[in-house]
C-alpha positions as CSV (number, residue, x, y, z in Angstrom):
1,M,-148.6,-79.5,-154.4
2,L,-151.5,-77.9,-152.8
3,P,-154.7,-78.5,-156.2
4,L,-156.4,-74.9,-157.0
5,A,-159.3,-73.6,-155.6
6,Q,-162.6,-74.4,-157.2
7,G,-166.1,-72.6,-157.5
8,P,-166.9,-69.0,-157.9
9,P,-164.1,-65.7,-158.4
10,T,-164.4,-63.9,-154.2
11,A,-165.5,-60.8,-155.0
12,L,-164.4,-58.1,-153.2
13,R,-166.2,-55.6,-150.8
14,Q,-165.5,-51.9,-151.0
15,P,-165.2,-50.4,-148.2
16,R,-168.1,-47.5,-147.4
17,A,-166.8,-43.8,-149.4
18,A,-167.3,-42.2,-145.3
19,R,-165.2,-45.4,-143.6
20,L,-162.7,-43.7,-146.4
21,R,-162.9,-40.3,-146.0
22,A,-162.8,-40.5,-142.3
23,L,-159.3,-43.0,-142.9
24,R,-158.2,-40.0,-145.1
25,E,-158.1,-37.4,-142.7
26,Q,-156.2,-39.0,-140.0
27,R,-152.3,-38.2,-139.9
28,A,-151.4,-41.9,-139.7
29,F,-152.4,-42.1,-143.8
30,Q,-151.3,-38.5,-144.9
31,Y,-147.5,-39.5,-146.2
32,V,-146.0,-36.4,-147.2
33,E,-142.5,-36.5,-148.8
34,I,-139.7,-33.9,-147.3
35,E,-138.3,-31.8,-149.9
36,E,-134.6,-31.2,-149.8
37,N,-133.9,-27.4,-149.2
38,R,-131.2,-27.2,-152.0
39,E,-131.1,-23.2,-151.7
40,S,-128.6,-21.7,-154.6
41,P,-125.0,-20.9,-153.9
42,S,-123.8,-17.4,-152.9
43,V,-121.4,-15.6,-156.0
44,W,-119.3,-15.6,-152.7
45,S,-119.5,-19.2,-152.4
46,L,-119.0,-20.4,-156.1
47,F,-115.5,-18.4,-156.1
48,W,-114.4,-19.9,-152.9
49,S,-115.2,-23.1,-154.6
50,K,-113.4,-22.3,-158.4
51,L,-110.7,-21.1,-156.2
52,W,-110.0,-24.3,-154.7
53,E,-110.9,-26.2,-157.7
54,W,-108.1,-24.6,-159.7
55,L,-105.3,-24.4,-156.6
56,G,-106.3,-28.4,-156.4
57,G,-106.2,-28.6,-160.1
58,L,-102.7,-26.7,-160.0
59,F,-101.3,-28.4,-157.3
60,S,-101.7,-32.1,-158.2
61,G,-101.3,-34.6,-161.3
62,P,-100.0,-32.9,-164.8
63,T,-100.6,-29.1,-164.4
64,Y,-98.1,-29.2,-161.7
65,E,-95.7,-30.9,-164.4
66,T,-96.5,-28.0,-166.7
67,K,-97.3,-25.0,-164.0
68,G,-98.1,-25.3,-160.9
69,R,-94.4,-25.6,-159.9
70,Y,-93.3,-22.9,-161.7
71,V,-96.0,-20.5,-159.8
72,I,-94.2,-22.5,-156.8
73,Y,-90.8,-20.8,-157.5
74,G,-91.8,-17.3,-158.8
75,L,-93.6,-16.8,-155.3
76,F,-90.1,-17.7,-153.5
77,G,-88.3,-16.3,-155.6
78,A,-90.5,-13.3,-154.7
79,A,-90.4,-13.9,-151.1
80,L,-86.5,-14.1,-150.9
81,L,-85.7,-10.9,-153.3
82,Y,-88.2,-9.3,-151.0
83,V,-86.0,-11.4,-147.5
84,V,-82.7,-9.4,-149.2
85,L,-83.6,-6.3,-150.1
86,R,-84.7,-5.6,-146.6
87,L,-81.5,-7.4,-145.7
88,L,-79.5,-4.5,-147.4
89,K,-82.1,-1.8,-146.7
90,L,-82.6,-1.1,-150.3
91,D,-85.3,1.7,-151.3
92,L,-88.0,-0.5,-153.5
93,T,-88.5,2.4,-155.6
94,T,-84.5,3.4,-156.8
95,V,-84.4,-0.8,-157.4
96,L,-87.3,0.0,-159.6
97,G,-85.9,2.8,-161.8
98,R,-87.7,5.5,-160.0
99,R,-84.8,8.5,-158.9
100,A,-84.9,9.3,-155.5
101,R,-86.1,13.4,-155.1
102,T,-83.2,15.7,-155.6
103,L,-83.1,18.5,-152.8
104,P,-82.3,21.5,-154.4
105,F,-81.5,24.4,-150.8
106,P,-80.1,22.7,-147.9
107,Y,-82.5,23.7,-145.8
108,E,-85.0,20.5,-146.4
109,A,-83.7,19.5,-143.2
110,M,-84.6,20.6,-140.3
111,P,-81.8,22.9,-138.9
112,E,-80.0,22.0,-135.7
113,N,-80.7,25.8,-135.0
114,I,-82.7,28.5,-136.7
115,H,-81.0,31.6,-135.2
116,A,-78.5,30.4,-138.0
117,V,-80.4,30.4,-140.8
118,D,-80.4,33.7,-142.9
119,F,-84.6,33.5,-144.1
120,G,-84.6,36.5,-145.6
121,R,-82.5,34.8,-148.3
122,A,-83.7,31.5,-148.1
123,L,-87.4,32.2,-148.6
124,A,-86.1,34.5,-152.0
125,D,-84.6,31.6,-152.5
126,A,-87.1,29.4,-152.3
127,E,-89.7,31.7,-153.9
128,V,-87.5,32.5,-157.5
129,A,-87.1,28.3,-157.6
130,G,-90.8,28.5,-157.9
131,N,-90.1,25.7,-154.6
132,Y,-93.4,27.3,-153.1
133,R,-93.6,23.6,-150.9
134,L,-89.7,24.6,-149.6
135,A,-90.7,28.6,-148.7
136,V,-93.5,27.4,-146.3
137,R,-91.6,24.9,-143.9
138,L,-88.8,28.3,-144.2
139,G,-91.8,30.5,-143.3
140,Y,-92.7,27.9,-140.2
141,L,-89.6,27.8,-139.1
142,L,-89.3,31.9,-139.1
143,V,-92.1,31.9,-137.5
144,L,-90.8,29.5,-134.8
145,R,-88.3,31.9,-134.6
146,R,-89.3,35.1,-133.5
147,L,-92.1,32.8,-131.5
148,T,-88.9,31.9,-129.2
149,E,-87.4,34.9,-129.3
150,Q,-90.3,36.3,-127.1
151,G,-90.4,34.0,-124.7
152,L,-93.5,31.6,-126.1
153,I,-91.7,29.2,-127.5
154,Q,-89.1,26.9,-125.9
155,W,-87.8,25.6,-129.8
156,Q,-85.8,22.1,-129.5
157,P,-84.9,20.4,-133.1
158,D,-86.3,17.5,-131.1
159,K,-89.8,18.4,-130.7
160,T,-92.7,18.7,-132.6
161,N,-94.7,21.1,-133.9
162,Y,-98.1,20.1,-132.0
163,E,-95.7,20.8,-128.4
164,Y,-95.5,24.3,-129.5
165,V,-98.5,24.8,-130.4
166,R,-99.7,23.5,-126.5
167,E,-97.1,26.0,-124.9
168,V,-98.8,28.7,-127.4
169,A,-101.9,27.8,-125.9
170,G,-104.5,30.0,-124.1
171,T,-102.5,33.8,-125.1
172,R,-104.2,35.7,-128.2
173,W,-101.9,33.6,-130.8
174,A,-103.0,30.9,-130.4
175,A,-105.7,30.9,-132.9
176,D,-103.4,32.0,-135.8
177,F,-100.6,30.1,-135.2
178,T,-102.7,27.0,-135.0
179,V,-104.3,27.7,-138.3
180,L,-100.4,28.1,-139.8
181,T,-99.4,24.6,-137.7
182,R,-102.1,23.0,-140.1
183,Q,-100.5,24.5,-142.9
184,F,-97.4,23.7,-142.6
185,E,-98.1,19.9,-141.8
186,Y,-100.5,19.9,-144.6
187,V,-97.8,21.1,-147.3
188,W,-95.4,19.6,-146.4
189,Y,-95.8,16.3,-144.5
190,G,-99.1,16.0,-147.0
191,E,-95.8,16.5,-150.0
192,V,-98.8,18.9,-151.8
193,A,-97.1,20.9,-155.0
194,L,-99.0,24.6,-154.2
195,T,-98.7,26.4,-157.4
196,A,-97.6,30.5,-157.8
197,T,-101.6,31.5,-157.2
198,A,-102.0,29.1,-154.1
199,Y,-98.8,30.3,-152.8
200,P,-99.3,33.6,-152.1
201,A,-102.3,33.6,-149.9
202,L,-99.9,31.5,-147.3
203,R,-97.5,34.1,-147.5
204,E,-99.8,36.6,-146.7
205,T,-101.4,34.6,-143.7
206,R,-97.2,33.9,-142.7
207,E,-96.8,37.7,-143.4
208,H,-99.5,39.3,-141.4
209,F,-99.3,36.9,-138.7
210,L,-95.5,38.4,-138.0
211,S,-96.4,41.4,-138.3
212,L,-98.4,41.2,-135.5
213,L,-94.9,39.3,-133.3
214,T,-93.7,42.8,-134.1
215,R,-95.6,45.7,-133.0
216,A,-96.5,43.4,-130.0
217,A,-92.9,43.2,-128.9
218,A,-92.3,47.3,-130.0
């Protein structure tokens, strides 16, 4: 064991103030603690985090035995029911208790021959019954018959309305017939419920167009 040093304690020499200041200004002696960039998670990130956490707990551990397996059974059952309904071609609205819309007139479907329809009686029946949507359809079919009779279009059951519009294009009837076609498609295919106050304006437009066709044919 070395003997303790004998004599007066060594005096510590303090560096000069200028030297200390010069050392502090050197880059090598500047220690900066890097702070982590801790941004707050977005609401969307929190949502997905909580969702996956909930799903993970639902399908694992004790929660699966009490709730998770029943969720799986329900999903499989719903998928199986959907497949069965599709295979049987059943109407889901009927299965859920909604009745299909009844058709009070035989003119709801496209007739095979518009020349065989008594449009005067059919239109009168539809208007008296308050079925103005059907009346608009019958009126449009009447317009097609008149255009066919005057050789402006060639009517076929499988033609689209805008094929007829293209046939009439370039004639004096093009603009008015386009308006009638748009009105018919808006009411019929858009299933707009016409009121007794709204229908007369559509009927007047149709009757004006038919009167022009009649005068031109005279």
